[in-house]
PDB file as gemmi writes it, atoms N, CA and C in Angstrom:
CRYST1    1.000    1.000    1.000  90.00  90.00  90.00 P 1                      
ATOM      1  N   UNK A   1       0.836  -1.170   0.000  1.00  0.00           N  
ATOM      2  CA  UNK A   1       0.000   0.000   0.000  1.00  0.00           C  
ATOM      3  C   UNK A   1       0.889   1.245   0.000  1.00  0.00           C  
ATOM      4  N   UNK A   2       0.792   2.091  -1.008  1.00  0.00           N  
ATOM      5  CA  UNK A   2       1.624   3.283  -1.022  1.00  0.00           C  
ATOM      6  C   UNK A   2       1.110   4.340  -0.060  1.00  0.00           C  
ATOM      7  N   UNK A   3       2.011   5.234   0.317  1.00  0.00           N  
ATOM      8  CA  UNK A   3       1.596   6.329   1.190  1.00  0.00           C  
ATOM      9  C   UNK A   3       0.703   7.284   0.408  1.00  0.00           C  
ATOM     10  N   UNK A   4      -0.039   8.093   1.136  1.00  0.00           N  
ATOM     11  CA  UNK A   4      -0.951   9.028   0.503  1.00  0.00           C  
ATOM     12  C   UNK A   4      -0.250  10.363   0.311  1.00  0.00           C  
ATOM     13  N   UNK A   5      -0.130  10.838  -0.971  1.00  0.00           N  
ATOM     14  CA  UNK A   5       0.570  12.100  -1.208  1.00  0.00           C  
ATOM     15  C   UNK A   5      -0.162  13.268  -0.550  1.00  0.00           C  
ATOM     16  N   UNK A   6       0.611  14.222  -0.057  1.00  0.00           N  
ATOM     17  CA  UNK A   6       0.026  15.403   0.549  1.00  0.00           C  
ATOM     18  C   UNK A   6      -0.397  15.239   1.992  1.00  0.00           C  
ATOM     19  N   UNK A   7      -0.356  14.018   2.506  1.00  0.00           N  
ATOM     20  CA  UNK A   7      -0.736  13.772   3.895  1.00  0.00           C  
ATOM     21  C   UNK A   7       0.468  14.065   4.790  1.00  0.00           C  
ATOM     22  N   UNK A   8       0.277  14.801   5.904  1.00  0.00           N  
ATOM     23  CA  UNK A   8       1.425  15.101   6.759  1.00  0.00           C  
ATOM     24  C   UNK A   8       2.036  13.831   7.357  1.00  0.00           C  
ATOM     25  N   UNK A   9       3.360  13.853   7.544  1.00  0.00           N  
ATOM     26  CA  UNK A   9       4.071  12.708   8.117  1.00  0.00           C  
ATOM     27  C   UNK A   9       3.812  12.666   9.616  1.00  0.00           C  
ATOM     28  N   UNK A  10       3.427  11.487  10.108  1.00  0.00           N  
ATOM     29  CA  UNK A  10       3.172  11.293  11.539  1.00  0.00           C  
ATOM     30  C   UNK A  10       4.499  11.143  12.276  1.00  0.00           C  
ATOM     31  N   UNK A  11       4.651  11.842  13.377  1.00  0.00           N  
ATOM     32  CA  UNK A  11       5.863  11.766  14.212  1.00  0.00           C  
ATOM     33  C   UNK A  11       5.498  11.034  15.502  1.00  0.00           C  
ATOM     34  N   UNK A  12       5.638   9.707  15.529  1.00  0.00           N  
ATOM     35  CA  UNK A  12       5.228   8.935  16.712  1.00  0.00           C  
ATOM     36  C   UNK A  12       6.175   9.108  17.896  1.00  0.00           C  
ATOM     37  N   UNK A  13       5.686   8.719  19.052  1.00  0.00           N  
ATOM     38  CA  UNK A  13       6.486   8.686  20.267  1.00  0.00           C  
ATOM     39  C   UNK A  13       7.068   7.280  20.416  1.00  0.00           C  
ATOM     40  N   UNK A  14       8.206   7.164  21.096  1.00  0.00           N  
ATOM     41  CA  UNK A  14       8.792   5.845  21.354  1.00  0.00           C  
ATOM     42  C   UNK A  14       7.771   5.018  22.131  1.00  0.00           C  
ATOM     43  N   UNK A  15       7.511   3.813  21.663  1.00  0.00           N  
ATOM     44  CA  UNK A  15       6.546   2.922  22.299  1.00  0.00           C  
ATOM     45  C   UNK A  15       5.160   2.990  21.690  1.00  0.00           C  
ATOM     46  N   UNK A  16       4.927   3.932  20.787  1.00  0.00           N  
ATOM     47  CA  UNK A  16       3.617   4.042  20.133  1.00  0.00           C  
ATOM     48  C   UNK A  16       3.473   2.956  19.074  1.00  0.00           C  
ATOM     49  N   UNK A  17       2.342   2.279  19.067  1.00  0.00           N  
ATOM     50  CA  UNK A  17       2.064   1.272  18.044  1.00  0.00           C  
ATOM     51  C   UNK A  17       1.494   2.009  16.839  1.00  0.00           C  
ATOM     52  N   UNK A  18       2.113   1.793  15.687  1.00  0.00           N  
ATOM     53  CA  UNK A  18       1.720   2.473  14.459  1.00  0.00           C  
ATOM     54  C   UNK A  18       1.486   1.452  13.356  1.00  0.00           C  
ATOM     55  N   UNK A  19       0.864   1.901  12.280  1.00  0.00           N  
ATOM     56  CA  UNK A  19       0.653   1.060  11.098  1.00  0.00           C  
ATOM     57  C   UNK A  19       1.725   1.398  10.074  1.00  0.00           C  
ATOM     58  N   UNK A  20       2.300   0.367   9.466  1.00  0.00           N  
ATOM     59  CA  UNK A  20       3.283   0.532   8.397  1.00  0.00           C  
ATOM     60  C   UNK A  20       2.555   0.283   7.078  1.00  0.00           C  
ATOM     61  N   UNK A  21       2.264   1.349   6.344  1.00  0.00           N  
ATOM     62  CA  UNK A  21       1.506   1.242   5.105  1.00  0.00           C  
ATOM     63  C   UNK A  21       2.253   0.486   4.019  1.00  0.00           C  
ATOM     64  N   UNK A  22       3.568   0.322   4.164  1.00  0.00           N  
ATOM     65  CA  UNK A  22       4.372  -0.369   3.155  1.00  0.00           C  
ATOM     66  C   UNK A  22       4.386  -1.887   3.342  1.00  0.00           C  
ATOM     67  N   UNK A  23       3.910  -2.369   4.487  1.00  0.00           N  
ATOM     68  CA  UNK A  23       3.912  -3.815   4.764  1.00  0.00           C  
ATOM     69  C   UNK A  23       2.497  -4.289   5.031  1.00  0.00           C  
ATOM     70  N   UNK A  24       2.068  -5.245   4.248  1.00  0.00           N  
ATOM     71  CA  UNK A  24       0.733  -5.803   4.416  1.00  0.00           C  
ATOM     72  C   UNK A  24       0.812  -7.057   5.279  1.00  0.00           C  
ATOM     73  N   UNK A  25      -0.031  -7.114   6.294  1.00  0.00           N  
ATOM     74  CA  UNK A  25      -0.076  -8.280   7.162  1.00  0.00           C  
ATOM     75  C   UNK A  25      -0.898  -9.399   6.552  1.00  0.00           C  
ATOM     76  N   UNK A  26      -1.025 -10.531   7.242  1.00  0.00           N  
ATOM     77  CA  UNK A  26      -1.766 -11.679   6.716  1.00  0.00           C  
ATOM     78  C   UNK A  26      -3.249 -11.391   6.506  1.00  0.00           C  
ATOM     79  N   UNK A  27      -3.790 -10.392   7.187  1.00  0.00           N  
ATOM     80  CA  UNK A  27      -5.210 -10.049   7.032  1.00  0.00           C  
ATOM     81  C   UNK A  27      -5.444  -9.080   5.886  1.00  0.00           C  
ATOM     82  N   UNK A  28      -4.357  -8.620   5.239  1.00  0.00           N  
ATOM     83  CA  UNK A  28      -4.489  -7.664   4.158  1.00  0.00           C  
ATOM     84  C   UNK A  28      -4.440  -6.219   4.634  1.00  0.00           C  
ATOM     85  N   UNK A  29      -4.336  -6.018   5.933  1.00  0.00           N  
ATOM     86  CA  UNK A  29      -4.240  -4.672   6.511  1.00  0.00           C  
ATOM     87  C   UNK A  29      -2.761  -4.336   6.741  1.00  0.00           C  
ATOM     88  N   UNK A  30      -2.438  -3.053   6.899  1.00  0.00           N  
ATOM     89  CA  UNK A  30      -1.037  -2.690   7.174  1.00  0.00           C  
ATOM     90  C   UNK A  30      -0.533  -3.355   8.458  1.00  0.00           C  
ATOM     91  N   UNK A  31       0.731  -3.719   8.446  1.00  0.00           N  
ATOM     92  CA  UNK A  31       1.360  -4.339   9.610  1.00  0.00           C  
ATOM     93  C   UNK A  31       1.522  -3.302  10.719  1.00  0.00           C  
ATOM     94  N   UNK A  32       1.232  -3.695  11.947  1.00  0.00           N  
ATOM     95  CA  UNK A  32       1.426  -2.816  13.096  1.00  0.00           C  
ATOM     96  C   UNK A  32       2.770  -3.106  13.736  1.00  0.00           C  
ATOM     97  N   UNK A  33       3.428  -2.057  14.216  1.00  0.00           N  
ATOM     98  CA  UNK A  33       4.711  -2.207  14.876  1.00  0.00           C  
ATOM     99  C   UNK A  33       4.909  -1.131  15.923  1.00  0.00           C  
ATOM    100  N   UNK A  34       5.788  -1.396  16.866  1.00  0.00           N  
ATOM    101  CA  UNK A  34       6.111  -0.447  17.926  1.00  0.00           C  
ATOM    102  C   UNK A  34       7.207   0.478  17.403  1.00  0.00           C  
ATOM    103  N   UNK A  35       6.965   1.771  17.476  1.00  0.00           N  
ATOM    104  CA  UNK A  35       7.959   2.747  17.036  1.00  0.00           C  
ATOM    105  C   UNK A  35       9.121   2.751  18.021  1.00  0.00           C  
ATOM    106  N   UNK A  36      10.346   2.606  17.476  1.00  0.00           N  
ATOM    107  CA  UNK A  36      11.543   2.570  18.308  1.00  0.00           C  
ATOM    108  C   UNK A  36      12.433   3.789  18.095  1.00  0.00           C  
ATOM    109  N   UNK A  37      12.634   4.191  16.836  1.00  0.00           N  
ATOM    110  CA  UNK A  37      13.554   5.297  16.558  1.00  0.00           C  
ATOM    111  C   UNK A  37      13.492   5.641  15.078  1.00  0.00           C  
ATOM    112  N   UNK A  38      14.097   6.770  14.737  1.00  0.00           N  
ATOM    113  CA  UNK A  38      14.309   7.134  13.333  1.00  0.00           C  
ATOM    114  C   UNK A  38      15.769   7.548  13.191  1.00  0.00           C  
ATOM    115  N   UNK A  39      16.446   6.935  12.230  1.00  0.00           N  
ATOM    116  CA  UNK A  39      17.859   7.216  11.985  1.00  0.00           C  
ATOM    117  C   UNK A  39      18.061   7.290  10.476  1.00  0.00           C  
ATOM    118  N   UNK A  40      18.637   8.387  10.029  1.00  0.00           N  
ATOM    119  CA  UNK A  40      18.937   8.576   8.601  1.00  0.00           C  
ATOM    120  C   UNK A  40      17.726   8.290   7.720  1.00  0.00           C  
ATOM    121  N   UNK A  41      16.600   8.875   8.084  1.00  0.00           N  
ATOM    122  CA  UNK A  41      15.335   8.748   7.337  1.00  0.00           C  
ATOM    123  C   UNK A  41      14.819   7.307   7.235  1.00  0.00           C  
ATOM    124  N   UNK A  42      15.206   6.460   8.174  1.00  0.00           N  
ATOM    125  CA  UNK A  42      14.635   5.122   8.282  1.00  0.00           C  
ATOM    126  C   UNK A  42      13.947   5.025   9.631  1.00  0.00           C  
ATOM    127  N   UNK A  43      12.687   4.624   9.613  1.00  0.00           N  
ATOM    128  CA  UNK A  43      11.936   4.419  10.853  1.00  0.00           C  
ATOM    129  C   UNK A  43      12.117   2.962  11.259  1.00  0.00           C  
ATOM    130  N   UNK A  44      12.488   2.750  12.515  1.00  0.00           N  
ATOM    131  CA  UNK A  44      12.673   1.402  13.047  1.00  0.00           C  
ATOM    132  C   UNK A  44      11.446   1.017  13.852  1.00  0.00           C  
ATOM    133  N   UNK A  45      10.818  -0.079  13.442  1.00  0.00           N  
ATOM    134  CA  UNK A  45       9.636  -0.608  14.114  1.00  0.00           C  
ATOM    135  C   UNK A  45       9.948  -1.998  14.634  1.00  0.00           C  
ATOM    136  N   UNK A  46       9.232  -2.401  15.680  1.00  0.00           N  
ATOM    137  CA  UNK A  46       9.435  -3.733  16.269  1.00  0.00           C  
ATOM    138  C   UNK A  46       8.084  -4.416  16.420  1.00  0.00           C  
ATOM    139  N   UNK A  47       8.038  -5.689  16.079  1.00  0.00           N  
ATOM    140  CA  UNK A  47       6.820  -6.490  16.219  1.00  0.00           C  
ATOM    141  C   UNK A  47       6.529  -6.723  17.703  1.00  0.00           C  
ATOM    142  N   UNK A  48       5.261  -6.560  18.099  1.00  0.00           N  
ATOM    143  CA  UNK A  48       4.881  -6.794  19.502  1.00  0.00           C  
ATOM    144  C   UNK A  48       5.026  -8.255  19.908  1.00  0.00           C  
ATOM    145  N   UNK A  49       4.859  -9.165  18.976  1.00  0.00           N  
ATOM    146  CA  UNK A  49       4.862 -10.596  19.294  1.00  0.00           C  
ATOM    147  C   UNK A  49       6.256 -11.200  19.171  1.00  0.00           C  
ATOM    148  N   UNK A  50       6.889 -11.032  18.019  1.00  0.00           N  
ATOM    149  CA  UNK A  50       8.178 -11.689  17.770  1.00  0.00           C  
ATOM    150  C   UNK A  50       9.369 -10.825  18.172  1.00  0.00           C  
ATOM    151  N   UNK A  51       9.135  -9.533  18.351  1.00  0.00           N  
ATOM    152  CA  UNK A  51      10.176  -8.556  18.698  1.00  0.00           C  
ATOM    153  C   UNK A  51      11.201  -8.355  17.587  1.00  0.00           C  
ATOM    154  N   UNK A  52      10.900  -8.846  16.379  1.00  0.00           N  
ATOM    155  CA  UNK A  52      11.787  -8.613  15.247  1.00  0.00           C  
ATOM    156  C   UNK A  52      11.621  -7.175  14.780  1.00  0.00           C  
ATOM    157  N   UNK A  53      12.715  -6.551  14.368  1.00  0.00           N  
ATOM    158  CA  UNK A  53      12.687  -5.172  13.900  1.00  0.00           C  
ATOM    159  C   UNK A  53      12.704  -5.126  12.382  1.00  0.00           C  
ATOM    160  N   UNK A  54      12.151  -4.052  11.840  1.00  0.00           N  
ATOM    161  CA  UNK A  54      12.246  -3.781  10.423  1.00  0.00           C  
ATOM    162  C   UNK A  54      12.257  -2.263  10.241  1.00  0.00           C  
ATOM    163  N   UNK A  55      12.593  -1.842   9.050  1.00  0.00           N  
ATOM    164  CA  UNK A  55      12.613  -0.413   8.765  1.00  0.00           C  
ATOM    165  C   UNK A  55      11.555  -0.084   7.720  1.00  0.00           C  
ATOM    166  N   UNK A  56      11.136   1.165   7.745  1.00  0.00           N  
ATOM    167  CA  UNK A  56      10.199   1.670   6.760  1.00  0.00           C  
ATOM    168  C   UNK A  56      10.475   3.152   6.565  1.00  0.00           C  
ATOM    169  N   UNK A  57       9.813   3.750   5.620  1.00  0.00           N  
ATOM    170  CA  UNK A  57       9.978   5.182   5.365  1.00  0.00           C  
ATOM    171  C   UNK A  57       9.047   5.976   6.276  1.00  0.00           C  
ATOM    172  N   UNK A  58       9.462   7.167   6.692  1.00  0.00           N  
ATOM    173  CA  UNK A  58       8.610   7.992   7.568  1.00  0.00           C  
ATOM    174  C   UNK A  58       7.225   8.247   6.984  1.00  0.00           C  
ATOM    175  N   UNK A  59       7.138   8.416   5.680  1.00  0.00           N  
ATOM    176  CA  UNK A  59       5.840   8.695   5.056  1.00  0.00           C  
ATOM    177  C   UNK A  59       4.896   7.494   5.043  1.00  0.00           C  
ATOM    178  N   UNK A  60       5.422   6.291   5.367  1.00  0.00           N  
ATOM    179  CA  UNK A  60       4.583   5.088   5.411  1.00  0.00           C  
ATOM    180  C   UNK A  60       4.096   4.756   6.818  1.00  0.00           C  
ATOM    181  N   UNK A  61       4.417   5.611   7.801  1.00  0.00           N  
ATOM    182  CA  UNK A  61       3.993   5.386   9.186  1.00  0.00           C  
ATOM    183  C   UNK A  61       2.708   6.172   9.442  1.00  0.00           C  
ATOM    184  N   UNK A  62       1.708   5.473   9.946  1.00  0.00           N  
ATOM    185  CA  UNK A  62       0.410   6.087  10.199  1.00  0.00           C  
ATOM    186  C   UNK A  62      -0.049   5.739  11.612  1.00  0.00           C  
ATOM    187  N   UNK A  63      -0.639   6.697  12.333  1.00  0.00           N  
ATOM    188  CA  UNK A  63      -1.148   6.375  13.667  1.00  0.00           C  
ATOM    189  C   UNK A  63      -2.352   5.438  13.563  1.00  0.00           C  
ATOM    190  N   UNK A  64      -2.599   4.676  14.607  1.00  0.00           N  
ATOM    191  CA  UNK A  64      -3.780   3.822  14.650  1.00  0.00           C  
ATOM    192  C   UNK A  64      -5.011   4.679  14.936  1.00  0.00           C  
ATOM    193  N   UNK A  65      -6.193   4.191  14.556  1.00  0.00           N  
ATOM    194  CA  UNK A  65      -7.441   4.919  14.838  1.00  0.00           C  
ATOM    195  C   UNK A  65      -7.611   5.141  16.332  1.00  0.00           C  
ATOM    196  N   UNK A  66      -7.280   4.109  17.125  1.00  0.00           N  
ATOM    197  CA  UNK A  66      -7.296   4.217  18.580  1.00  0.00           C  
ATOM    198  C   UNK A  66      -5.851   4.112  19.045  1.00  0.00           C  
ATOM    199  N   UNK A  67      -5.258   5.218  19.504  1.00  0.00           N  
ATOM    200  CA  UNK A  67      -3.844   5.182  19.902  1.00  0.00           C  
ATOM    201  C   UNK A  67      -3.559   4.109  20.952  1.00  0.00           C  
ATOM    202  N   UNK A  68      -2.405   3.450  20.795  1.00  0.00           N  
ATOM    203  CA  UNK A  68      -1.982   2.407  21.730  1.00  0.00           C  
ATOM    204  C   UNK A  68      -0.483   2.543  21.951  1.00  0.00           C  
ATOM    205  N   UNK A  69      -0.070   2.372  23.195  1.00  0.00           N  
ATOM    206  CA  UNK A  69       1.338   2.498  23.548  1.00  0.00           C  
ATOM    207  C   UNK A  69       1.796   1.246  24.286  1.00  0.00           C  
ATOM    208  N   UNK A  70       3.064   0.914  24.120  1.00  0.00           N  
ATOM    209  CA  UNK A  70       3.689  -0.223  24.778  1.00  0.00           C  
ATOM    210  C   UNK A  70       4.851   0.324  25.597  1.00  0.00           C  
ATOM    211  N   UNK A  71       4.983  -0.147  26.816  1.00  0.00           N  
ATOM    212  CA  UNK A  71       6.091   0.310  27.660  1.00  0.00           C  
ATOM    213  C   UNK A  71       7.408  -0.169  27.061  1.00  0.00           C  
ATOM    214  N   UNK A  72       8.292   0.775  26.827  1.00  0.00           N  
ATOM    215  CA  UNK A  72       9.622   0.478  26.299  1.00  0.00           C  
ATOM    216  C   UNK A  72      10.602   1.003  27.333  1.00  0.00           C  
ATOM    217  N   UNK A  73      11.392   0.103  27.914  1.00  0.00           N  
ATOM    218  CA  UNK A  73      12.330   0.528  28.953  1.00  0.00           C  
ATOM    219  C   UNK A  73      13.307   1.553  28.413  1.00  0.00           C  
ATOM    220  N   UNK A  74      13.836   1.300  27.265  1.00  0.00           N  
ATOM    221  CA  UNK A  74      14.694   2.254  26.581  1.00  0.00           C  
ATOM    222  C   UNK A  74      14.714   1.858  25.128  1.00  0.00           C  
ATOM    223  N   UNK A  75      14.725   2.816  24.230  1.00  0.00           N  
ATOM    224  CA  UNK A  75      14.780   2.434  22.825  1.00  0.00           C  
ATOM    225  C   UNK A  75      16.124   1.786  22.515  1.00  0.00           C  
ATOM    226  N   UNK A  76      16.075   0.667  21.834  1.00  0.00           N  
ATOM    227  CA  UNK A  76      17.322   0.000  21.467  1.00  0.00           C  
ATOM    228  C   UNK A  76      17.900   0.675  20.239  1.00  0.00           C  
ATOM    229  N   UNK A  77      19.188   0.630  20.114  1.00  0.00           N  
ATOM    230  CA  UNK A  77      19.829   1.140  18.914  1.00  0.00           C  
ATOM    231  C   UNK A  77      19.690   0.071  17.845  1.00  0.00           C  
ATOM    232  N   UNK A  78      19.290   0.450  16.645  1.00  0.00           N  
ATOM    233  CA  UNK A  78      19.180  -0.538  15.568  1.00  0.00           C  
ATOM    234  C   UNK A  78      20.515  -1.221  15.325  1.00  0.00           C  
ATOM    235  N   UNK A  79      20.440  -2.443  14.874  1.00  0.00           N  
ATOM    236  CA  UNK A  79      21.648  -3.208  14.606  1.00  0.00           C  
ATOM    237  C   UNK A  79      22.369  -2.615  13.408  1.00  0.00           C  
ATOM    238  N   UNK A  80      23.695  -2.709  13.393  1.00  0.00           N  
ATOM    239  CA  UNK A  80      24.471  -2.194  12.272  1.00  0.00           C  
ATOM    240  C   UNK A  80      24.850  -3.337  11.354  1.00  0.00           C  
ATOM    241  N   UNK A  81      25.354  -2.987  10.212  1.00  0.00           N  
ATOM    242  CA  UNK A  81      25.771  -4.013   9.248  1.00  0.00           C  
ATOM    243  C   UNK A  81      27.225  -4.416   9.466  1.00  0.00           C  
ATOM    244  N   UNK A  82      27.812  -3.993  10.586  1.00  0.00           N  
ATOM    245  CA  UNK A  82      29.202  -4.343  10.887  1.00  0.00           C  
ATOM    246  C   UNK A  82      29.369  -5.813  11.148  1.00  0.00           C  
ATOM    247  N   UNK A  83      30.587  -6.245  11.343  1.00  0.00           N  
ATOM    248  CA  UNK A  83      30.854  -7.654  11.592  1.00  0.00           C  
ATOM    249  C   UNK A  83      30.474  -8.025  13.023  1.00  0.00           C  
ATOM    250  N   UNK A  84      30.268  -9.283  13.243  1.00  0.00           N  
ATOM    251  CA  UNK A  84      29.902  -9.785  14.575  1.00  0.00           C  
ATOM    252  C   UNK A  84      31.045  -9.478  15.528  1.00  0.00           C  
ATOM    253  N   UNK A  85      30.708  -8.916  16.653  1.00  0.00           N  
ATOM    254  CA  UNK A  85      31.710  -8.605  17.662  1.00  0.00           C  
ATOM    255  C   UNK A  85      32.404  -7.267  17.467  1.00  0.00           C  
ATOM    256  N   UNK A  86      32.043  -6.560  16.384  1.00  0.00           N  
ATOM    257  CA  UNK A  86      32.679  -5.261  16.138  1.00  0.00           C  
ATOM    258  C   UNK A  86      32.195  -4.254  17.175  1.00  0.00           C  
ATOM    259  N   UNK A  87      33.090  -3.430  17.613  1.00  0.00           N  
ATOM    260  CA  UNK A  87      32.732  -2.374  18.559  1.00  0.00           C  
ATOM    261  C   UNK A  87      32.291  -1.163  17.767  1.00  0.00           C  
ATOM    262  N   UNK A  88      31.083  -0.670  18.073  1.00  0.00           N  
ATOM    263  CA  UNK A  88      30.574   0.498  17.335  1.00  0.00           C  
ATOM    264  C   UNK A  88      30.401   1.668  18.260  1.00  0.00           C  
TER     265      UNK A  88                                                      
END                                                                             
């Protein structure tokens, strides 16, 4: 599902559950994810169930009709493409 042109970009809070318009879930609706951070124009989202992270574009993030938040102790830094054991 492409983003809607002219629609303002949503700026979520850490722990806010948002819809990713670029990823379709098994029900055909946008995938929901917990907002973790934005780095270099990539939004990092995390699945509530599997805790796997993925990235999307800021313009593809949409708030839910009924806002929902998840307690996040601290936002994790996204993983880098460096080698295993590399100090970053």
